[in-house]
PDB file with one MODEL, atoms N, CA, C and O in Angstrom:
MODEL        1
ATOM      1  N   MET A   1     121.467 118.457 110.989  1.00  0.00           N
ATOM      2  CA  MET A   1     120.112 118.850 110.673  1.00  0.00           C
ATOM      3  C   MET A   1     119.153 118.468 111.813  1.00  0.00           C
ATOM      4  O   MET A   1     118.260 119.241 112.159  1.00  0.00           O
ATOM      5  N   LEU A   2     119.342 117.283 112.388  1.00  0.00           N
ATOM      6  CA  LEU A   2     118.444 116.865 113.471  1.00  0.00           C
ATOM      7  C   LEU A   2     118.535 117.791 114.680  1.00  0.00           C
ATOM      8  O   LEU A   2     117.543 118.005 115.376  1.00  0.00           O
ATOM      9  N   ARG A   3     119.700 118.331 114.926  1.00  0.00           N
ATOM     10  CA  ARG A   3     119.863 119.269 116.040  1.00  0.00           C
ATOM     11  C   ARG A   3     118.986 120.507 115.824  1.00  0.00           C
ATOM     12  O   ARG A   3     118.338 120.984 116.756  1.00  0.00           O
ATOM     13  N   GLU A   4     118.970 121.021 114.592  1.00  0.00           N
ATOM     14  CA  GLU A   4     118.145 122.191 114.267  1.00  0.00           C
ATOM     15  C   GLU A   4     116.660 121.859 114.418  1.00  0.00           C
ATOM     16  O   GLU A   4     115.896 122.635 114.992  1.00  0.00           O
ATOM     17  N   ILE A   5     116.267 120.708 113.900  1.00  0.00           N
ATOM     18  CA  ILE A   5     114.866 120.298 113.985  1.00  0.00           C
ATOM     19  C   ILE A   5     114.457 120.136 115.445  1.00  0.00           C
ATOM     20  O   ILE A   5     113.360 120.545 115.824  1.00  0.00           O
ATOM     21  N   SER A   6     115.316 119.551 116.265  1.00  0.00           N
ATOM     22  CA  SER A   6     115.022 119.388 117.695  1.00  0.00           C
ATOM     23  C   SER A   6     114.815 120.730 118.382  1.00  0.00           C
ATOM     24  O   SER A   6     113.924 120.865 119.221  1.00  0.00           O
ATOM     25  N   LYS A   7     115.626 121.721 118.036  1.00  0.00           N
ATOM     26  CA  LYS A   7     115.464 123.065 118.611  1.00  0.00           C
ATOM     27  C   LYS A   7     114.112 123.655 118.243  1.00  0.00           C
ATOM     28  O   LYS A   7     113.438 124.245 119.088  1.00  0.00           O
ATOM     29  N   TYR A   8     113.712 123.499 116.987  1.00  0.00           N
ATOM     30  CA  TYR A   8     112.414 124.017 116.552  1.00  0.00           C
ATOM     31  C   TYR A   8     111.276 123.302 117.270  1.00  0.00           C
ATOM     32  O   TYR A   8     110.293 123.932 117.661  1.00  0.00           O
ATOM     33  N   ALA A   9     111.406 121.994 117.445  1.00  0.00           N
ATOM     34  CA  ALA A   9     110.378 121.228 118.151  1.00  0.00           C
ATOM     35  C   ALA A   9     110.264 121.698 119.597  1.00  0.00           C
ATOM     36  O   ALA A   9     109.159 121.938 120.085  1.00  0.00           O
ATOM     37  N   GLU A  10     111.381 121.829 120.277  1.00  0.00           N
ATOM     38  CA  GLU A  10     111.376 122.269 121.675  1.00  0.00           C
ATOM     39  C   GLU A  10     110.783 123.662 121.824  1.00  0.00           C
ATOM     40  O   GLU A  10     110.137 123.952 122.830  1.00  0.00           O
ATOM     41  N   ALA A  11     110.992 124.522 120.846  1.00  0.00           N
ATOM     42  CA  ALA A  11     110.464 125.891 120.898  1.00  0.00           C
ATOM     43  C   ALA A  11     108.940 125.926 120.885  1.00  0.00           C
ATOM     44  O   ALA A  11     108.342 126.912 121.316  1.00  0.00           O
ATOM     45  N   VAL A  12     108.302 124.858 120.394  1.00  0.00           N
ATOM     46  CA  VAL A  12     106.835 124.794 120.375  1.00  0.00           C
ATOM     47  C   VAL A  12     106.333 123.692 121.316  1.00  0.00           C
ATOM     48  O   VAL A  12     105.260 123.127 121.105  1.00  0.00           O
ATOM     49  N   ASP A  13     107.128 123.392 122.364  1.00  0.00           N
ATOM     50  CA  ASP A  13     106.778 122.399 123.390  1.00  0.00           C
ATOM     51  C   ASP A  13     106.528 121.006 122.826  1.00  0.00           C
ATOM     52  O   ASP A  13     105.641 120.291 123.291  1.00  0.00           O
ATOM     53  N   ALA A  14     107.309 120.628 121.830  1.00  0.00           N
ATOM     54  CA  ALA A  14     107.227 119.296 121.236  1.00  0.00           C
ATOM     55  C   ALA A  14     108.607 118.641 121.354  1.00  0.00           C
ATOM     56  O   ALA A  14     109.567 119.272 121.796  1.00  0.00           O
ATOM     57  N   ALA A  15     108.692 117.371 120.955  1.00  0.00           N
ATOM     58  CA  ALA A  15     109.966 116.657 121.050  1.00  0.00           C
ATOM     59  C   ALA A  15     110.126 115.684 119.893  1.00  0.00           C
ATOM     60  O   ALA A  15     109.153 115.097 119.421  1.00  0.00           O
ATOM     61  N   VAL A  16     111.365 115.519 119.443  1.00  0.00           N
ATOM     62  CA  VAL A  16     111.683 114.488 118.463  1.00  0.00           C
ATOM     63  C   VAL A  16     111.627 113.153 119.201  1.00  0.00           C
ATOM     64  O   VAL A  16     112.335 112.960 120.189  1.00  0.00           O
ATOM     65  N   VAL A  17     110.787 112.230 118.725  1.00  0.00           N
ATOM     66  CA  VAL A  17     110.614 110.948 119.409  1.00  0.00           C
ATOM     67  C   VAL A  17     111.188 109.775 118.625  1.00  0.00           C
ATOM     68  O   VAL A  17     111.323 108.675 119.161  1.00  0.00           O
ATOM     69  N   SER A  18     111.524 110.000 117.374  1.00  0.00           N
ATOM     70  CA  SER A  18     112.108 108.960 116.536  1.00  0.00           C
ATOM     71  C   SER A  18     112.883 109.654 115.429  1.00  0.00           C
ATOM     72  O   SER A  18     112.417 110.650 114.875  1.00  0.00           O
ATOM     73  N   GLU A  19     114.062 109.136 115.103  1.00  0.00           N
ATOM     74  CA  GLU A  19     114.857 109.779 114.060  1.00  0.00           C
ATOM     75  C   GLU A  19     115.588 108.744 113.229  1.00  0.00           C
ATOM     76  O   GLU A  19     115.876 107.639 113.690  1.00  0.00           O
ATOM     77  N   ASN A  20     115.883 109.122 111.995  1.00  0.00           N
ATOM     78  CA  ASN A  20     116.604 108.268 111.070  1.00  0.00           C
ATOM     79  C   ASN A  20     117.497 109.174 110.236  1.00  0.00           C
ATOM     80  O   ASN A  20     117.018 110.112 109.600  1.00  0.00           O
ATOM     81  N   LYS A  21     118.782 108.895 110.239  1.00  0.00           N
ATOM     82  CA  LYS A  21     119.712 109.753 109.513  1.00  0.00           C
ATOM     83  C   LYS A  21     120.579 108.907 108.605  1.00  0.00           C
ATOM     84  O   LYS A  21     121.221 107.954 109.045  1.00  0.00           O
ATOM     85  N   GLY A  22     120.589 109.267 107.329  1.00  0.00           N
ATOM     86  CA  GLY A  22     121.454 108.612 106.358  1.00  0.00           C
ATOM     87  C   GLY A  22     122.475 109.602 105.837  1.00  0.00           C
ATOM     88  O   GLY A  22     122.570 110.731 106.318  1.00  0.00           O
ATOM     89  N   HIS A  23     123.231 109.167 104.857  1.00  0.00           N
ATOM     90  CA  HIS A  23     124.264 110.039 104.298  1.00  0.00           C
ATOM     91  C   HIS A  23     123.660 111.250 103.590  1.00  0.00           C
ATOM     92  O   HIS A  23     124.200 112.353 103.677  1.00  0.00           O
ATOM     93  N   TYR A  24     122.543 111.049 102.890  1.00  0.00           N
ATOM     94  CA  TYR A  24     121.928 112.126 102.108  1.00  0.00           C
ATOM     95  C   TYR A  24     120.551 112.552 102.604  1.00  0.00           C
ATOM     96  O   TYR A  24     119.918 113.402 101.979  1.00  0.00           O
ATOM     97  N   TYR A  25     120.079 111.997 103.690  1.00  0.00           N
ATOM     98  CA  TYR A  25     118.728 112.338 104.151  1.00  0.00           C
ATOM     99  C   TYR A  25     118.643 112.316 105.672  1.00  0.00           C
ATOM    100  O   TYR A  25     119.476 111.725 106.358  1.00  0.00           O
ATOM    101  N   THR A  26     117.620 112.973 106.167  1.00  0.00           N
ATOM    102  CA  THR A  26     117.274 112.972 107.583  1.00  0.00           C
ATOM    103  C   THR A  26     115.759 112.875 107.664  1.00  0.00           C
ATOM    104  O   THR A  26     115.055 113.548 106.911  1.00  0.00           O
ATOM    105  N   SER A  27     115.252 112.053 108.561  1.00  0.00           N
ATOM    106  CA  SER A  27     113.813 112.027 108.804  1.00  0.00           C
ATOM    107  C   SER A  27     113.576 111.839 110.293  1.00  0.00           C
ATOM    108  O   SER A  27     114.420 111.307 111.014  1.00  0.00           O
ATOM    109  N   CYS A  28     112.411 112.287 110.738  1.00  0.00           N
ATOM    110  CA  CYS A  28     112.090 112.138 112.156  1.00  0.00           C
ATOM    111  C   CYS A  28     110.596 112.304 112.378  1.00  0.00           C
ATOM    112  O   CYS A  28     109.867 112.823 111.532  1.00  0.00           O
ATOM    113  N   PHE A  29     110.169 111.845 113.543  1.00  0.00           N
ATOM    114  CA  PHE A  29     108.813 112.085 114.016  1.00  0.00           C
ATOM    115  C   PHE A  29     108.904 113.006 115.217  1.00  0.00           C
ATOM    116  O   PHE A  29     109.781 112.855 116.068  1.00  0.00           O
ATOM    117  N   ILE A  30     107.993 113.956 115.275  1.00  0.00           N
ATOM    118  CA  ILE A  30     107.906 114.893 116.391  1.00  0.00           C
ATOM    119  C   ILE A  30     106.541 114.720 117.026  1.00  0.00           C
ATOM    120  O   ILE A  30     105.539 114.564 116.327  1.00  0.00           O
ATOM    121  N   GLU A  31     106.499 114.747 118.365  1.00  0.00           N
ATOM    122  CA  GLU A  31     105.241 114.536 119.101  1.00  0.00           C
ATOM    123  C   GLU A  31     104.985 115.676 120.071  1.00  0.00           C
ATOM    124  O   GLU A  31     105.903 116.206 120.697  1.00  0.00           O
ATOM    125  N   ARG A  32     103.710 116.040 120.179  1.00  0.00           N
ATOM    126  CA  ARG A  32     103.254 116.988 121.198  1.00  0.00           C
ATOM    127  C   ARG A  32     101.829 116.602 121.574  1.00  0.00           C
ATOM    128  O   ARG A  32     100.943 116.544 120.721  1.00  0.00           O
ATOM    129  N   ASN A  33     101.623 116.342 122.849  1.00  0.00           N
ATOM    130  CA  ASN A  33     100.286 116.020 123.372  1.00  0.00           C
ATOM    131  C   ASN A  33      99.594 114.913 122.582  1.00  0.00           C
ATOM    132  O   ASN A  33      98.399 115.004 122.302  1.00  0.00           O
ATOM    133  N   GLY A  34     100.336 113.874 122.225  1.00  0.00           N
ATOM    134  CA  GLY A  34      99.752 112.735 121.523  1.00  0.00           C
ATOM    135  C   GLY A  34      99.544 112.933 120.034  1.00  0.00           C
ATOM    136  O   GLY A  34      99.013 112.043 119.371  1.00  0.00           O
ATOM    137  N   LYS A  35      99.948 114.076 119.487  1.00  0.00           N
ATOM    138  CA  LYS A  35      99.860 114.321 118.045  1.00  0.00           C
ATOM    139  C   LYS A  35     101.267 114.251 117.459  1.00  0.00           C
ATOM    140  O   LYS A  35     102.246 114.610 118.115  1.00  0.00           O
ATOM    141  N   PHE A  36     101.352 113.781 116.208  1.00  0.00           N
ATOM    142  CA  PHE A  36     102.643 113.550 115.577  1.00  0.00           C
ATOM    143  C   PHE A  36     102.743 114.224 114.220  1.00  0.00           C
ATOM    144  O   PHE A  36     101.746 114.386 113.517  1.00  0.00           O
ATOM    145  N   VAL A  37     103.959 114.615 113.862  1.00  0.00           N
ATOM    146  CA  VAL A  37     104.284 115.013 112.493  1.00  0.00           C
ATOM    147  C   VAL A  37     105.522 114.230 112.066  1.00  0.00           C
ATOM    148  O   VAL A  37     106.369 113.871 112.883  1.00  0.00           O
ATOM    149  N   TYR A  38     105.598 113.980 110.774  1.00  0.00           N
ATOM    150  CA  TYR A  38     106.752 113.326 110.164  1.00  0.00           C
ATOM    151  C   TYR A  38     107.457 114.356 109.292  1.00  0.00           C
ATOM    152  O   TYR A  38     106.808 115.073 108.529  1.00  0.00           O
ATOM    153  N   ILE A  39     108.776 114.435 109.399  1.00  0.00           N
ATOM    154  CA  ILE A  39     109.573 115.373 108.613  1.00  0.00           C
ATOM    155  C   ILE A  39     110.643 114.592 107.867  1.00  0.00           C
ATOM    156  O   ILE A  39     111.286 113.703 108.425  1.00  0.00           O
ATOM    157  N   ASN A  40     110.826 114.939 106.592  1.00  0.00           N
ATOM    158  CA  ASN A  40     111.870 114.327 105.786  1.00  0.00           C
ATOM    159  C   ASN A  40     112.610 115.428 105.045  1.00  0.00           C
ATOM    160  O   ASN A  40     111.997 116.326 104.470  1.00  0.00           O
ATOM    161  N   HIS A  41     113.927 115.348 105.066  1.00  0.00           N
ATOM    162  CA  HIS A  41     114.766 116.297 104.335  1.00  0.00           C
ATOM    163  C   HIS A  41     115.856 115.503 103.644  1.00  0.00           C
ATOM    164  O   HIS A  41     116.566 114.729 104.286  1.00  0.00           O
ATOM    165  N   SER A  42     115.996 115.689 102.338  1.00  0.00           N
ATOM    166  CA  SER A  42     117.086 115.019 101.631  1.00  0.00           C
ATOM    167  C   SER A  42     117.928 116.049 100.898  1.00  0.00           C
ATOM    168  O   SER A  42     117.450 117.128 100.547  1.00  0.00           O
ATOM    169  N   ALA A  43     119.166 115.707 100.677  1.00  0.00           N
ATOM    170  CA  ALA A  43     120.132 116.645 100.124  1.00  0.00           C
ATOM    171  C   ALA A  43     120.156 116.641  98.602  1.00  0.00           C
ATOM    172  O   ALA A  43     121.173 116.985  97.999  1.00  0.00           O
ATOM    173  N   ASP A  44     119.062 116.263  97.982  1.00  0.00           N
ATOM    174  CA  ASP A  44     119.012 116.299  96.525  1.00  0.00           C
ATOM    175  C   ASP A  44     117.651 116.801  96.067  1.00  0.00           C
ATOM    176  O   ASP A  44     116.743 116.981  96.879  1.00  0.00           O
ATOM    177  N   VAL A  45     117.514 117.022  94.790  1.00  0.00           N
ATOM    178  CA  VAL A  45     116.237 117.439  94.221  1.00  0.00           C
ATOM    179  C   VAL A  45     115.394 116.189  94.019  1.00  0.00           C
ATOM    180  O   VAL A  45     115.923 115.155  93.611  1.00  0.00           O
ATOM    181  N   ARG A  46     114.106 116.258  94.293  1.00  0.00           N
ATOM    182  CA  ARG A  46     113.227 115.116  94.106  1.00  0.00           C
ATOM    183  C   ARG A  46     111.928 115.576  93.452  1.00  0.00           C
ATOM    184  O   ARG A  46     111.643 116.771  93.378  1.00  0.00           O
ATOM    185  N   MET A  47     111.160 114.621  92.987  1.00  0.00           N
ATOM    186  CA  MET A  47     109.892 114.921  92.327  1.00  0.00           C
ATOM    187  C   MET A  47     108.755 114.358  93.164  1.00  0.00           C
ATOM    188  O   MET A  47     108.876 113.271  93.729  1.00  0.00           O
ATOM    189  N   ASP A  48     107.656 115.091  93.246  1.00  0.00           N
ATOM    190  CA  ASP A  48     106.460 114.620  93.928  1.00  0.00           C
ATOM    191  C   ASP A  48     105.277 115.073  93.096  1.00  0.00           C
ATOM    192  O   ASP A  48     105.036 116.272  92.962  1.00  0.00           O
ATOM    193  N   ASP A  49     104.542 114.137  92.539  1.00  0.00           N
ATOM    194  CA  ASP A  49     103.411 114.441  91.666  1.00  0.00           C
ATOM    195  C   ASP A  49     103.807 115.404  90.548  1.00  0.00           C
ATOM    196  O   ASP A  49     103.045 116.302  90.191  1.00  0.00           O
ATOM    197  N   GLY A  50     105.007 115.208  89.999  1.00  0.00           N
ATOM    198  CA  GLY A  50     105.467 116.035  88.896  1.00  0.00           C
ATOM    199  C   GLY A  50     105.979 117.403  89.286  1.00  0.00           C
ATOM    200  O   GLY A  50     106.337 118.199  88.418  1.00  0.00           O
ATOM    201  N   ILE A  51     106.023 117.694  90.587  1.00  0.00           N
ATOM    202  CA  ILE A  51     106.493 118.988  91.070  1.00  0.00           C
ATOM    203  C   ILE A  51     107.932 118.827  91.543  1.00  0.00           C
ATOM    204  O   ILE A  51     108.234 117.940  92.341  1.00  0.00           O
ATOM    205  N   LYS A  52     108.808 119.677  91.055  1.00  0.00           N
ATOM    206  CA  LYS A  52     110.216 119.628  91.450  1.00  0.00           C
ATOM    207  C   LYS A  52     110.378 120.266  92.820  1.00  0.00           C
ATOM    208  O   LYS A  52     110.008 121.424  93.016  1.00  0.00           O
ATOM    209  N   ILE A  53     110.923 119.524  93.758  1.00  0.00           N
ATOM    210  CA  ILE A  53     111.151 120.012  95.117  1.00  0.00           C
ATOM    211  C   ILE A  53     112.647 120.298  95.242  1.00  0.00           C
ATOM    212  O   ILE A  53     113.471 119.392  95.117  1.00  0.00           O
ATOM    213  N   GLU A  54     112.987 121.542  95.484  1.00  0.00           N
ATOM    214  CA  GLU A  54     114.382 121.973  95.477  1.00  0.00           C
ATOM    215  C   GLU A  54     115.136 121.575  96.746  1.00  0.00           C
ATOM    216  O   GLU A  54     114.549 121.334  97.800  1.00  0.00           O
ATOM    217  N   LEU A  55     116.436 121.518  96.602  1.00  0.00           N
ATOM    218  CA  LEU A  55     117.339 121.305  97.717  1.00  0.00           C
ATOM    219  C   LEU A  55     117.029 122.301  98.823  1.00  0.00           C
ATOM    220  O   LEU A  55     116.764 123.472  98.549  1.00  0.00           O
ATOM    221  N   GLY A  56     117.061 121.853 100.052  1.00  0.00           N
ATOM    222  CA  GLY A  56     116.831 122.747 101.176  1.00  0.00           C
ATOM    223  C   GLY A  56     115.399 122.764 101.660  1.00  0.00           C
ATOM    224  O   GLY A  56     115.097 123.413 102.662  1.00  0.00           O
ATOM    225  N   SER A  57     114.509 122.066 100.976  1.00  0.00           N
ATOM    226  CA  SER A  57     113.127 122.055 101.436  1.00  0.00           C
ATOM    227  C   SER A  57     112.866 120.826 102.303  1.00  0.00           C
ATOM    228  O   SER A  57     113.572 119.821 102.227  1.00  0.00           O
ATOM    229  N   PHE A  58     111.835 120.941 103.120  1.00  0.00           N
ATOM    230  CA  PHE A  58     111.438 119.870 104.019  1.00  0.00           C
ATOM    231  C   PHE A  58     110.054 119.395 103.634  1.00  0.00           C
ATOM    232  O   PHE A  58     109.167 120.203 103.361  1.00  0.00           O
ATOM    233  N   MET A  59     109.867 118.073 103.611  1.00  0.00           N
ATOM    234  CA  MET A  59     108.539 117.513 103.461  1.00  0.00           C
ATOM    235  C   MET A  59     108.042 117.275 104.882  1.00  0.00           C
ATOM    236  O   MET A  59     108.745 116.680 105.698  1.00  0.00           O
ATOM    237  N   ILE A  60     106.830 117.739 105.176  1.00  0.00           N
ATOM    238  CA  ILE A  60     106.262 117.581 106.515  1.00  0.00           C
ATOM    239  C   ILE A  60     104.793 117.198 106.379  1.00  0.00           C
ATOM    240  O   ILE A  60     104.094 117.710 105.505  1.00  0.00           O
ATOM    241  N   ARG A  61     104.330 116.306 107.234  1.00  0.00           N
ATOM    242  CA  ARG A  61     102.921 115.895 107.211  1.00  0.00           C
ATOM    243  C   ARG A  61     102.523 115.367 108.581  1.00  0.00           C
ATOM    244  O   ARG A  61     103.374 115.015 109.398  1.00  0.00           O
ATOM    245  N   THR A  62     101.227 115.317 108.818  1.00  0.00           N
ATOM    246  CA  THR A  62     100.726 114.743 110.060  1.00  0.00           C
ATOM    247  C   THR A  62     100.924 113.229 110.024  1.00  0.00           C
ATOM    248  O   THR A  62     101.050 112.628 108.957  1.00  0.00           O
ATOM    249  N   ALA A  63     100.948 112.633 111.201  1.00  0.00           N
ATOM    250  CA  ALA A  63     101.087 111.183 111.337  1.00  0.00           C
ATOM    251  C   ALA A  63     100.224 110.733 112.514  1.00  0.00           C
ATOM    252  O   ALA A  63      99.945 111.516 113.422  1.00  0.00           O
ATOM    253  N   ARG A  64      99.807 109.475 112.493  1.00  0.00           N
ATOM    254  CA  ARG A  64      98.979 108.934 113.582  1.00  0.00           C
ATOM    255  C   ARG A  64      99.824 108.470 114.764  1.00  0.00           C
ATOM    256  O   ARG A  64      99.354 108.454 115.902  1.00  0.00           O
ATOM    257  N   HIS A  65     101.088 108.088 114.487  1.00  0.00           N
ATOM    258  CA  HIS A  65     101.997 107.593 115.520  1.00  0.00           C
ATOM    259  C   HIS A  65     103.425 107.709 114.995  1.00  0.00           C
ATOM    260  O   HIS A  65     103.637 108.158 113.868  1.00  0.00           O
ATOM    261  N   ALA A  66     104.394 107.312 115.796  1.00  0.00           N
ATOM    262  CA  ALA A  66     105.809 107.505 115.460  1.00  0.00           C
ATOM    263  C   ALA A  66     106.375 106.482 114.476  1.00  0.00           C
ATOM    264  O   ALA A  66     107.591 106.398 114.306  1.00  0.00           O
ATOM    265  N   LYS A  67     105.512 105.710 113.833  1.00  0.00           N
ATOM    266  CA  LYS A  67     105.949 104.803 112.769  1.00  0.00           C
ATOM    267  C   LYS A  67     105.007 104.891 111.572  1.00  0.00           C
ATOM    268  O   LYS A  67     104.984 103.998 110.726  1.00  0.00           O
ATOM    269  N   ASP A  68     104.238 105.964 111.507  1.00  0.00           N
ATOM    270  CA  ASP A  68     103.259 106.161 110.429  1.00  0.00           C
ATOM    271  C   ASP A  68     103.919 106.909 109.269  1.00  0.00           C
ATOM    272  O   ASP A  68     103.971 108.139 109.254  1.00  0.00           O
ATOM    273  N   TYR A  69     104.420 106.143 108.301  1.00  0.00           N
ATOM    274  CA  TYR A  69     105.099 106.746 107.151  1.00  0.00           C
ATOM    275  C   TYR A  69     104.135 107.087 106.019  1.00  0.00           C
ATOM    276  O   TYR A  69     104.573 107.557 104.969  1.00  0.00           O
ATOM    277  N   THR A  70     102.843 106.865 106.204  1.00  0.00           N
ATOM    278  CA  THR A  70     101.864 107.131 105.144  1.00  0.00           C
ATOM    279  C   THR A  70     100.789 108.101 105.601  1.00  0.00           C
ATOM    280  O   THR A  70      99.684 108.077 105.058  1.00  0.00           O
ATOM    281  N   GLY A  71     101.064 108.937 106.562  1.00  0.00           N
ATOM    282  CA  GLY A  71     100.090 109.832 107.195  1.00  0.00           C
ATOM    283  C   GLY A  71      99.397 110.805 106.269  1.00  0.00           C
ATOM    284  O   GLY A  71      98.989 110.439 105.167  1.00  0.00           O
ATOM    285  N   GLY A  72      99.262 112.044 106.710  1.00  0.00           N
ATOM    286  CA  GLY A  72      98.507 113.071 105.997  1.00  0.00           C
ATOM    287  C   GLY A  72      99.157 113.502 104.693  1.00  0.00           C
ATOM    288  O   GLY A  72     100.117 112.891 104.224  1.00  0.00           O
ATOM    289  N   ASN A  73      98.610 114.574 104.117  1.00  0.00           N
ATOM    290  CA  ASN A  73      99.105 115.101 102.849  1.00  0.00           C
ATOM    291  C   ASN A  73     100.500 115.695 103.002  1.00  0.00           C
ATOM    292  O   ASN A  73     100.799 116.370 103.987  1.00  0.00           O
ATOM    293  N   ASN A  74     101.348 115.431 102.010  1.00  0.00           N
ATOM    294  CA  ASN A  74     102.684 116.019 102.000  1.00  0.00           C
ATOM    295  C   ASN A  74     102.586 117.528 101.828  1.00  0.00           C
ATOM    296  O   ASN A  74     101.846 118.023 100.978  1.00  0.00           O
ATOM    297  N   GLN A  75     103.340 118.248 102.645  1.00  0.00           N
ATOM    298  CA  GLN A  75     103.458 119.696 102.521  1.00  0.00           C
ATOM    299  C   GLN A  75     104.943 120.009 102.523  1.00  0.00           C
ATOM    300  O   GLN A  75     105.746 119.237 103.046  1.00  0.00           O
ATOM    301  N   TYR A  76     105.306 121.138 101.942  1.00  0.00           N
ATOM    302  CA  TYR A  76     106.722 121.478 101.821  1.00  0.00           C
ATOM    303  C   TYR A  76     106.983 122.868 102.366  1.00  0.00           C
ATOM    304  O   TYR A  76     106.154 123.769 102.235  1.00  0.00           O
ATOM    305  N   CYS A  77     108.149 123.030 102.979  1.00  0.00           N
ATOM    306  CA  CYS A  77     108.543 124.339 103.501  1.00  0.00           C
ATOM    307  C   CYS A  77     110.063 124.410 103.539  1.00  0.00           C
ATOM    308  O   CYS A  77     110.746 123.397 103.394  1.00  0.00           O
ATOM    309  N   ASP A  78     110.581 125.610 103.734  1.00  0.00           N
ATOM    310  CA  ASP A  78     112.025 125.754 103.898  1.00  0.00           C
ATOM    311  C   ASP A  78     112.338 125.853 105.385  1.00  0.00           C
ATOM    312  O   ASP A  78     111.433 125.816 106.219  1.00  0.00           O
ATOM    313  N   MET A  79     113.605 125.977 105.711  1.00  0.00           N
ATOM    314  CA  MET A  79     114.043 126.009 107.109  1.00  0.00           C
ATOM    315  C   MET A  79     113.392 127.153 107.883  1.00  0.00           C
ATOM    316  O   MET A  79     113.059 126.993 109.057  1.00  0.00           O
ATOM    317  N   LEU A  80     113.207 128.299 107.240  1.00  0.00           N
ATOM    318  CA  LEU A  80     112.621 129.453 107.924  1.00  0.00           C
ATOM    319  C   LEU A  80     111.167 129.219 108.330  1.00  0.00           C
ATOM    320  O   LEU A  80     110.693 129.813 109.298  1.00  0.00           O
ATOM    321  N   GLN A  81     110.466 128.368 107.607  1.00  0.00           N
ATOM    322  CA  GLN A  81     109.051 128.090 107.886  1.00  0.00           C
ATOM    323  C   GLN A  81     108.839 126.840 108.730  1.00  0.00           C
ATOM    324  O   GLN A  81     107.723 126.574 109.175  1.00  0.00           O
ATOM    325  N   LEU A  82     109.894 126.076 108.952  1.00  0.00           N
ATOM    326  CA  LEU A  82     109.737 124.759 109.572  1.00  0.00           C
ATOM    327  C   LEU A  82     109.120 124.813 110.968  1.00  0.00           C
ATOM    328  O   LEU A  82     108.212 124.034 111.257  1.00  0.00           O
ATOM    329  N   GLN A  83     109.578 125.696 111.830  1.00  0.00           N
ATOM    330  CA  GLN A  83     109.038 125.760 113.191  1.00  0.00           C
ATOM    331  C   GLN A  83     107.550 126.067 113.180  1.00  0.00           C
ATOM    332  O   GLN A  83     106.788 125.435 113.912  1.00  0.00           O
ATOM    333  N   SER A  84     107.123 127.020 112.368  1.00  0.00           N
ATOM    334  CA  SER A  84     105.697 127.366 112.332  1.00  0.00           C
ATOM    335  C   SER A  84     104.870 126.230 111.731  1.00  0.00           C
ATOM    336  O   SER A  84     103.723 126.029 112.131  1.00  0.00           O
ATOM    337  N   MET A  85     105.433 125.486 110.780  1.00  0.00           N
ATOM    338  CA  MET A  85     104.713 124.341 110.213  1.00  0.00           C
ATOM    339  C   MET A  85     104.568 123.223 111.243  1.00  0.00           C
ATOM    340  O   MET A  85     103.513 122.594 111.328  1.00  0.00           O
ATOM    341  N   ILE A  86     105.610 122.974 112.019  1.00  0.00           N
ATOM    342  CA  ILE A  86     105.527 121.969 113.083  1.00  0.00           C
ATOM    343  C   ILE A  86     104.408 122.351 114.044  1.00  0.00           C
ATOM    344  O   ILE A  86     103.558 121.525 114.376  1.00  0.00           O
ATOM    345  N   ASP A  87     104.411 123.598 114.488  1.00  0.00           N
ATOM    346  CA  ASP A  87     103.398 124.080 115.428  1.00  0.00           C
ATOM    347  C   ASP A  87     101.999 123.972 114.835  1.00  0.00           C
ATOM    348  O   ASP A  87     101.077 123.510 115.506  1.00  0.00           O
ATOM    349  N   LYS A  88     101.835 124.389 113.600  1.00  0.00           N
ATOM    350  CA  LYS A  88     100.528 124.358 112.928  1.00  0.00           C
ATOM    351  C   LYS A  88      99.997 122.930 112.813  1.00  0.00           C
ATOM    352  O   LYS A  88      98.835 122.673 113.130  1.00  0.00           O
ATOM    353  N   LEU A  89     100.841 122.004 112.363  1.00  0.00           N
ATOM    354  CA  LEU A  89     100.372 120.636 112.154  1.00  0.00           C
ATOM    355  C   LEU A  89     100.156 119.869 113.455  1.00  0.00           C
ATOM    356  O   LEU A  89      99.445 118.864 113.463  1.00  0.00           O
ATOM    357  N   LEU A  90     100.747 120.316 114.538  1.00  0.00           N
ATOM    358  CA  LEU A  90     100.523 119.671 115.840  1.00  0.00           C
ATOM    359  C   LEU A  90      99.360 120.297 116.605  1.00  0.00           C
ATOM    360  O   LEU A  90      99.055 119.864 117.716  1.00  0.00           O
ATOM    361  N   SER A  91      98.716 121.295 116.040  1.00  0.00           N
ATOM    362  CA  SER A  91      97.586 121.967 116.717  1.00  0.00           C
ATOM    363  C   SER A  91      96.312 121.170 116.586  1.00  0.00           C
ATOM    364  O   SER A  91      95.269 121.585 117.093  1.00  0.00           O
TER     365      SER A  91
ENDMDL
END
């Protein structure tokens, strides 16, 4: 999964600067021109504010730095939307 995310980041002139991979999840920070986004993907269904988030979706949000796990508002997208969301949130 991180390989795919790295390709999407590079396509919008950004780079993965920090990553964490577990058995059931992947998370990373992406940076472009001093701006950061945090991405989390887990291989199970989860709940956020009572909303069911299906398998295959990514949680993405802005971050202040590469260790900011409490940054902006959580947003969700699928793999097809991930590159455009990275670009949008880094603008």
